[in-house]
N, C-alpha and C positions, 0 to 999 in steps of 0.2 A: 039725533043725527050726530055723526062723527065729524071731526075736523078733517080738512083735506091733508093728504100726505104727498110730499114731493120727494121722489126717489131720484137721487143724483148718481147715475151710473158713471163711474170714472175709472181711470188707471193712473198710478203714480208716474208712469213714464210719458203721460200725455200732456203736451204743452197747453192746448186749449182747456183741458181739465183744470190746470193750475190757474188759469184766468177765470174760470167759472167759480172757483172756491170763494174768493172775496165777494163776488156778486151775491152768492147765497148767504154769506155772513151779513151783508147789508140788508138783504131781504128779511132775514131772521130778526134783525134789530127793528125793522119797520113793522113786521107782522106779529112778532112775539109768539105767544102760545096759540094763536089762531090757526097756525099751520105746523105740521110735523115734518121736519126736513131730515131725511135719512141719506147718508152717503154709503154707496155700495161699490166696493172695489171689485171690478169685473174679474180680475185675476184671482181674487180670493173666493169669489162667489159666482163661479161660472154657471152653476145650475140655475141661479136666480136670473142671471143675464139671459140665459137661454129661454127661461119661462116667459120673459118679457120681450124676447126677440131682439135683443140689443145687438146691433151690428157696428155701431159707431159710438165712440166716446168723445166728448161727453154726450150722454142722452139723459134728458130729464123726463120723468114720467109723473104726471099728476093724477092721483086717485082720490075718489070720494066714495065712501061706503063700499070699498072693495072693487069699485068699477074704474077702469082707466078712462079718464076724461080728456087728457092731452098727452101727447108724446112729442118731444122736441129734440132734434139732433143739433149738435153744435152749441157754441156759446150763446146764451140767451140773456138779455138784459134784465135787471131787477124790475124795471118798469113794466116790461111785458109779463113777467111772472106774477108781479103784484096784481096786475089787471086781471089775469086769468084766475088767480087764487081768490081774489076779493069776491068774485061772483059765486064762489063755492063755500064761502064762510057763512055759517048760520047766523 
């Protein structure tokens, strides 16, 4: 089994995205290598944003084994993300 992947769809001009960044850094410290966190700038990677149907930033997509498990729009707390991801860690 693979580890869960958290995709952070953001934009540099987005205020809430700037608030989400430190939350994800805190999450990375807590969960370490159990989770793969990837930042995706929607302005640079429009095709990927379209593939996932991103309409709002920030949007966080949690995948496990290539399947979307959760999609969250807006700023999301580290506690909420940790609870969701912990259930997906092998």
